[in-house]
A tleap script that builds the chain and sets N, CA, C and O, in Angstrom:
source leaprc.protein.ff14SB
mol = sequence {
  NMET ASN ILE GLY GLN ALA VAL ILE GLU ALA
  LEU GLU SER LEU LEU ALA ASN LYS LEU ARG
  PRO GLY LEU THR ILE LEU GLY ILE VAL ILE
  GLY VAL ALA ALA VAL ILE ALA MET LEU ALA
  VAL GLY THR GLY ALA GLN ASN SER ILE SER
  ILE PRO LEU MET VAL LEU ALA PRO THR TYR
  CYS LEU TRP ARG GLN VAL ALA SER ASN GLY
  ARG LYS ILE PRO ARG SER SER VAL SER ASN
  CARG
}
set mol.1.N position { 98.499 98.555 54.040 }
set mol.1.CA position { 97.390 99.128 54.769 }
set mol.1.C position { 97.986 100.104 55.815 }
set mol.1.O position { 98.865 99.708 56.581 }
set mol.2.N position { 97.537 101.323 55.855 }
set mol.2.CA position { 98.002 102.252 56.821 }
set mol.2.C position { 97.142 102.219 58.039 }
set mol.2.O position { 96.157 101.481 58.041 }
set mol.3.N position { 97.446 102.994 59.127 }
set mol.3.CA position { 96.744 102.975 60.349 }
set mol.3.C position { 95.274 103.445 60.164 }
set mol.3.O position { 94.339 102.893 60.743 }
set mol.4.N position { 95.131 104.483 59.330 }
set mol.4.CA position { 93.737 105.126 59.189 }
set mol.4.C position { 92.830 104.036 58.583 }
set mol.4.O position { 91.704 103.879 59.055 }
set mol.5.N position { 93.276 103.258 57.535 }
set mol.5.CA position { 92.459 102.242 56.996 }
set mol.5.C position { 92.141 101.147 57.996 }
set mol.5.O position { 91.020 100.640 58.010 }
set mol.6.N position { 93.097 100.769 58.832 }
set mol.6.CA position { 92.903 99.720 59.828 }
set mol.6.C position { 91.893 100.261 60.833 }
set mol.6.O position { 91.028 99.492 61.252 }
set mol.7.N position { 91.935 101.472 61.233 }
set mol.7.CA position { 90.958 101.961 62.152 }
set mol.7.C position { 89.546 101.953 61.603 }
set mol.7.O position { 88.612 101.509 62.271 }
set mol.8.N position { 89.393 102.446 60.383 }
set mol.8.CA position { 88.115 102.460 59.678 }
set mol.8.C position { 87.634 101.031 59.455 }
set mol.8.O position { 86.431 100.817 59.606 }
set mol.9.N position { 88.394 100.091 59.132 }
set mol.9.CA position { 87.945 98.706 59.001 }
set mol.9.C position { 87.518 98.146 60.288 }
set mol.9.O position { 86.496 97.464 60.350 }
set mol.10.N position { 88.249 98.397 61.333 }
set mol.10.CA position { 87.911 97.889 62.713 }
set mol.10.C position { 86.597 98.444 63.160 }
set mol.10.O position { 85.796 97.680 63.699 }
set mol.11.N position { 86.301 99.712 62.982 }
set mol.11.CA position { 85.038 100.329 63.271 }
set mol.11.C position { 83.900 99.763 62.515 }
set mol.11.O position { 82.835 99.497 63.072 }
set mol.12.N position { 84.116 99.571 61.219 }
set mol.12.CA position { 83.078 98.964 60.398 }
set mol.12.C position { 82.745 97.577 60.913 }
set mol.12.O position { 81.575 97.204 60.998 }
set mol.13.N position { 83.817 96.780 61.271 }
set mol.13.CA position { 83.528 95.404 61.774 }
set mol.13.C position { 82.774 95.450 63.103 }
set mol.13.O position { 81.895 94.619 63.332 }
set mol.14.N position { 83.095 96.393 63.976 }
set mol.14.CA position { 82.368 96.537 65.205 }
set mol.14.C position { 80.951 96.912 65.022 }
set mol.14.O position { 80.066 96.473 65.756 }
set mol.15.N position { 80.731 97.744 64.017 }
set mol.15.CA position { 79.340 98.168 63.819 }
set mol.15.C position { 78.507 97.036 63.145 }
set mol.15.O position { 77.311 96.882 63.396 }
set mol.16.N position { 79.205 96.252 62.272 }
set mol.16.CA position { 78.519 95.113 61.611 }
set mol.16.C position { 78.150 94.057 62.525 }
set mol.16.O position { 77.072 93.474 62.413 }
set mol.17.N position { 79.055 93.762 63.492 }
set mol.17.CA position { 78.819 92.672 64.448 }
set mol.17.C position { 78.611 93.182 65.912 }
set mol.17.O position { 79.521 93.056 66.732 }
set mol.18.N position { 77.457 93.738 66.231 }
set mol.18.CA position { 77.240 94.472 67.470 }
set mol.18.C position { 77.268 93.551 68.675 }
set mol.18.O position { 77.660 93.976 69.761 }
set mol.19.N position { 76.866 92.312 68.513 }
set mol.19.CA position { 76.824 91.399 69.645 }
set mol.19.C position { 78.165 90.907 70.095 }
set mol.19.O position { 78.402 90.691 71.283 }
set mol.20.N position { 79.031 90.731 69.147 }
set mol.20.CA position { 80.433 90.164 69.508 }
set mol.20.C position { 81.178 91.039 70.458 }
set mol.20.O position { 81.625 90.521 71.481 }
set mol.21.N position { 81.361 92.317 70.229 }
set mol.21.CA position { 82.020 93.138 71.217 }
set mol.21.C position { 81.468 93.079 72.668 }
set mol.21.O position { 82.182 93.026 73.669 }
set mol.22.N position { 80.089 93.094 72.659 }
set mol.22.CA position { 79.418 93.032 73.907 }
set mol.22.C position { 79.648 91.792 74.626 }
set mol.22.O position { 79.887 91.840 75.833 }
set mol.23.N position { 79.598 90.612 73.964 }
set mol.23.CA position { 79.863 89.347 74.553 }
set mol.23.C position { 81.347 89.247 75.015 }
set mol.23.O position { 81.606 88.659 76.066 }
set mol.24.N position { 82.314 89.800 74.266 }
set mol.24.CA position { 83.667 89.773 74.568 }
set mol.24.C position { 83.874 90.616 75.876 }
set mol.24.O position { 84.610 90.164 76.753 }
set mol.25.N position { 83.282 91.763 76.028 }
set mol.25.CA position { 83.423 92.553 77.267 }
set mol.25.C position { 82.887 91.861 78.413 }
set mol.25.O position { 83.461 91.837 79.501 }
set mol.26.N position { 81.618 91.214 78.131 }
set mol.26.CA position { 80.957 90.450 79.264 }
set mol.26.C position { 81.860 89.240 79.747 }
set mol.26.O position { 81.933 88.944 80.940 }
set mol.27.N position { 82.514 88.587 78.794 }
set mol.27.CA position { 83.457 87.488 79.174 }
set mol.27.C position { 84.594 87.997 79.991 }
set mol.27.O position { 84.948 87.383 80.997 }
set mol.28.N position { 85.189 89.103 79.600 }
set mol.28.CA position { 86.299 89.646 80.351 }
set mol.28.C position { 85.899 90.087 81.778 }
set mol.28.O position { 86.598 89.824 82.757 }
set mol.29.N position { 84.730 90.775 81.842 }
set mol.29.CA position { 84.259 91.162 83.184 }
set mol.29.C position { 83.981 89.953 84.077 }
set mol.29.O position { 84.333 89.965 85.256 }
set mol.30.N position { 83.372 88.944 83.547 }
set mol.30.CA position { 83.090 87.674 84.352 }
set mol.30.C position { 84.373 87.052 84.686 }
set mol.30.O position { 84.496 86.644 85.840 }
set mol.31.N position { 85.376 86.908 83.848 }
set mol.31.CA position { 86.691 86.375 84.157 }
set mol.31.C position { 87.362 87.084 85.200 }
set mol.31.O position { 87.848 86.479 86.156 }
set mol.32.N position { 87.423 88.398 85.076 }
set mol.32.CA position { 88.177 89.226 86.235 }
set mol.32.C position { 87.392 89.024 87.612 }
set mol.32.O position { 87.989 88.845 88.674 }
set mol.33.N position { 86.036 89.068 87.503 }
set mol.33.CA position { 85.257 88.870 88.670 }
set mol.33.C position { 85.545 87.503 89.362 }
set mol.33.O position { 85.626 87.401 90.586 }
set mol.34.N position { 85.688 86.505 88.538 }
set mol.34.CA position { 85.947 85.083 89.052 }
set mol.34.C position { 87.324 85.044 89.721 }
set mol.34.O position { 87.464 84.393 90.757 }
set mol.35.N position { 88.311 85.688 89.195 }
set mol.35.CA position { 89.665 85.668 89.677 }
set mol.35.C position { 89.652 86.494 91.009 }
set mol.35.O position { 90.277 86.066 91.979 }
set mol.36.N position { 88.967 87.645 91.073 }
set mol.36.CA position { 88.895 88.337 92.342 }
set mol.36.C position { 88.117 87.574 93.455 }
set mol.36.O position { 88.462 87.648 94.634 }
set mol.37.N position { 87.075 86.855 93.042 }
set mol.37.CA position { 86.310 86.098 94.024 }
set mol.37.C position { 87.197 84.913 94.524 }
set mol.37.O position { 87.176 84.637 95.724 }
set mol.38.N position { 87.937 84.235 93.699 }
set mol.38.CA position { 88.854 83.101 94.115 }
set mol.38.C position { 89.909 83.624 95.048 }
set mol.38.O position { 90.236 82.961 96.032 }
set mol.39.N position { 90.450 84.776 94.780 }
set mol.39.CA position { 91.412 85.302 95.694 }
set mol.39.C position { 90.860 85.704 97.041 }
set mol.39.O position { 91.523 85.531 98.064 }
set mol.40.N position { 89.641 86.241 97.054 }
set mol.40.CA position { 89.045 86.553 98.265 }
set mol.40.C position { 88.636 85.356 99.042 }
set mol.40.O position { 88.712 85.393 100.270 }
set mol.41.N position { 88.214 84.315 98.435 }
set mol.41.CA position { 87.962 83.003 99.107 }
set mol.41.C position { 89.182 82.446 99.740 }
set mol.41.O position { 89.175 82.016 100.894 }
set mol.42.N position { 90.308 82.456 98.920 }
set mol.42.CA position { 91.579 81.935 99.402 }
set mol.42.C position { 92.102 82.684 100.614 }
set mol.42.O position { 92.608 82.062 101.549 }
set mol.43.N position { 91.988 84.057 100.618 }
set mol.43.CA position { 92.479 84.859 101.714 }
set mol.43.C position { 91.607 84.663 102.932 }
set mol.43.O position { 92.105 84.667 104.058 }
set mol.44.N position { 90.301 84.490 102.724 }
set mol.44.CA position { 89.405 84.263 103.807 }
set mol.44.C position { 89.683 82.844 104.434 }
set mol.44.O position { 89.602 82.689 105.653 }
set mol.45.N position { 89.970 81.942 103.692 }
set mol.45.CA position { 90.192 80.574 104.180 }
set mol.45.C position { 91.582 80.630 104.978 }
set mol.45.O position { 91.677 80.035 106.051 }
set mol.46.N position { 92.572 81.295 104.486 }
set mol.46.CA position { 93.833 81.383 105.146 }
set mol.46.C position { 93.637 82.145 106.444 }
set mol.46.O position { 94.197 81.719 107.454 }
set mol.47.N position { 92.931 83.173 106.496 }
set mol.47.CA position { 92.689 83.902 107.717 }
set mol.47.C position { 91.889 83.089 108.714 }
set mol.47.O position { 92.166 83.162 109.911 }
set mol.48.N position { 90.892 82.302 108.264 }
set mol.48.CA position { 90.165 81.496 109.217 }
set mol.48.C position { 90.906 80.366 109.860 }
set mol.48.O position { 90.513 79.855 110.909 }
set mol.49.N position { 92.076 79.946 109.166 }
set mol.49.CA position { 92.907 79.037 109.701 }
set mol.49.C position { 94.061 79.694 110.594 }
set mol.49.O position { 94.410 79.196 111.665 }
set mol.50.N position { 94.603 80.821 110.074 }
set mol.50.CA position { 95.718 81.445 110.766 }
set mol.50.C position { 95.333 82.152 112.115 }
set mol.50.O position { 96.066 82.086 113.102 }
set mol.51.N position { 94.205 82.795 112.101 }
set mol.51.CA position { 93.846 83.546 113.335 }
set mol.51.C position { 93.668 82.637 114.530 }
set mol.51.O position { 94.201 83.024 115.570 }
set mol.52.N position { 92.991 81.459 114.555 }
set mol.52.CA position { 92.961 80.610 115.645 }
set mol.52.C position { 94.304 80.072 116.059 }
set mol.52.O position { 94.567 79.885 117.247 }
set mol.53.N position { 95.201 79.808 115.034 }
set mol.53.CA position { 96.530 79.390 115.392 }
set mol.53.C position { 97.284 80.435 115.996 }
set mol.53.O position { 98.092 80.130 116.873 }
set mol.54.N position { 97.125 81.726 115.626 }
set mol.54.CA position { 97.844 82.812 116.243 }
set mol.54.C position { 97.449 83.039 117.691 }
set mol.54.O position { 98.272 83.493 118.485 }
set mol.55.N position { 96.230 82.737 118.047 }
set mol.55.CA position { 95.751 82.841 119.364 }
set mol.55.C position { 96.468 81.834 120.232 }
set mol.55.O position { 96.824 82.161 121.365 }
set mol.56.N position { 96.701 80.603 119.747 }
set mol.56.CA position { 97.481 79.533 120.469 }
set mol.56.C position { 98.884 79.745 120.434 }
set mol.56.O position { 99.564 79.227 121.320 }
set mol.57.N position { 99.459 80.472 119.488 }
set mol.57.CA position { 100.821 80.608 119.263 }
set mol.57.C position { 101.754 80.841 120.482 }
set mol.57.O position { 102.771 80.167 120.647 }
set mol.58.N position { 101.358 81.836 121.338 }
set mol.58.CA position { 102.267 82.178 122.463 }
set mol.58.C position { 102.453 81.010 123.466 }
set mol.58.O position { 103.465 80.908 124.158 }
set mol.59.N position { 101.416 80.134 123.505 }
set mol.59.CA position { 101.540 79.111 124.535 }
set mol.59.C position { 101.845 77.743 123.997 }
set mol.59.O position { 102.294 76.890 124.762 }
set mol.60.N position { 101.633 77.483 122.748 }
set mol.60.CA position { 101.768 76.109 122.229 }
set mol.60.C position { 102.616 75.934 121.023 }
set mol.60.O position { 103.151 74.852 120.784 }
set mol.61.N position { 102.751 76.964 120.266 }
set mol.61.CA position { 103.530 76.823 118.971 }
set mol.61.C position { 104.724 77.759 118.856 }
set mol.61.O position { 104.723 78.883 119.359 }
set mol.62.N position { 105.701 77.269 118.200 }
set mol.62.CA position { 106.921 78.048 117.834 }
set mol.62.C position { 106.827 78.345 116.369 }
set mol.62.O position { 106.896 77.415 115.565 }
set mol.63.N position { 106.672 79.597 115.966 }
set mol.63.CA position { 106.469 79.984 114.577 }
set mol.63.C position { 107.887 80.383 114.012 }
set mol.63.O position { 108.701 80.979 114.717 }
set mol.64.N position { 108.133 80.040 112.763 }
set mol.64.CA position { 109.396 80.403 112.041 }
set mol.64.C position { 108.944 80.649 110.573 }
set mol.64.O position { 108.416 79.773 109.888 }
set mol.65.N position { 109.185 81.865 110.166 }
set mol.65.CA position { 108.801 82.248 108.791 }
set mol.65.C position { 109.818 81.564 107.801 }
set mol.65.O position { 111.024 81.489 108.036 }
set mol.66.N position { 109.200 81.069 106.659 }
set mol.66.CA position { 110.003 80.425 105.666 }
set mol.66.C position { 109.776 81.174 104.326 }
set mol.66.O position { 108.637 81.515 104.004 }
set mol.67.N position { 110.757 81.410 103.612 }
set mol.67.CA position { 110.648 82.135 102.317 }
set mol.67.C position { 109.950 81.099 101.342 }
set mol.67.O position { 109.867 79.905 101.630 }
set mol.68.N position { 109.459 81.633 100.182 }
set mol.68.CA position { 108.778 80.798 99.142 }
set mol.68.C position { 109.769 79.788 98.563 }
set mol.68.O position { 109.323 78.761 98.051 }
set mol.69.N position { 111.051 80.005 98.611 }
set mol.69.CA position { 111.966 79.036 98.113 }
set mol.69.C position { 112.404 78.012 99.068 }
set mol.69.O position { 113.250 77.182 98.733 }
set mol.70.N position { 111.840 78.023 100.322 }
set mol.70.CA position { 111.996 77.034 101.398 }
set mol.70.C position { 113.066 77.379 102.350 }
set mol.70.O position { 113.257 76.655 103.327 }
set mol.71.N position { 113.775 78.426 102.139 }
set mol.71.CA position { 114.889 78.776 103.041 }
set mol.71.C position { 114.266 79.562 104.198 }
set mol.71.O position { 113.270 80.275 104.069 }
set mol.72.N position { 114.954 79.366 105.367 }
set mol.72.CA position { 114.402 80.068 106.606 }
set mol.72.C position { 114.890 81.567 106.459 }
set mol.72.O position { 115.954 81.873 105.922 }
set mol.73.N position { 114.004 82.446 106.988 }
set mol.73.CA position { 114.293 83.854 106.945 }
set mol.73.C position { 115.030 84.233 108.238 }
set mol.73.O position { 114.620 83.833 109.328 }
set mol.74.N position { 116.086 84.983 108.116 }
set mol.74.CA position { 116.969 85.327 109.369 }
set mol.74.C position { 116.053 86.066 110.318 }
set mol.74.O position { 115.146 86.802 109.929 }
set mol.75.N position { 116.331 85.837 111.545 }
set mol.75.CA position { 115.518 86.510 112.665 }
set mol.75.C position { 115.582 88.007 112.646 }
set mol.75.O position { 114.628 88.684 113.028 }
set mol.76.N position { 116.743 88.550 112.187 }
set mol.76.CA position { 116.882 89.945 112.128 }
set mol.76.C position { 115.909 90.648 111.148 }
set mol.76.O position { 115.625 91.833 111.323 }
set mol.77.N position { 115.382 89.918 110.093 }
set mol.77.CA position { 114.555 90.549 109.104 }
set mol.77.C position { 113.059 90.203 109.417 }
set mol.77.O position { 112.158 90.590 108.673 }
set mol.78.N position { 112.834 89.489 110.501 }
set mol.78.CA position { 111.420 89.121 110.848 }
set mol.78.C position { 111.007 90.073 111.962 }
set mol.78.O position { 111.646 90.170 113.009 }
set mol.79.N position { 109.843 90.811 111.671 }
set mol.79.CA position { 109.333 91.831 112.720 }
set mol.79.C position { 108.521 91.058 113.831 }
set mol.79.O position { 107.868 90.055 113.545 }
set mol.80.N position { 108.584 91.533 115.021 }
set mol.80.CA position { 107.817 90.991 116.088 }
set mol.80.C position { 106.391 91.636 116.022 }
set mol.80.O position { 106.235 92.826 115.749 }
set mol.81.N position { 105.380 90.791 116.285 }
set mol.81.CA position { 104.012 91.237 116.257 }
set mol.81.C position { 103.529 91.458 117.605 }
set mol.81.O position { 102.376 91.844 117.793 }
savepdb mol mol.pdb
quit
């Protein structure tokens, strides 16, 4: 089967089953929207916790950044805010 025949067969399949491609696209759109919403909720929750702690940080807390592998980040590579 060459590429031309594959394209023709794919188009015929899409035209025969009109509901299937629409539902597939709808599922992809809903899935992407769900991932974006979960990331937004996670970022909002992180900010709602971090901002009040940052207000208290100069007087009560000593902050030290830690890399994702658990190692401390050298002070020379940490920027002052």
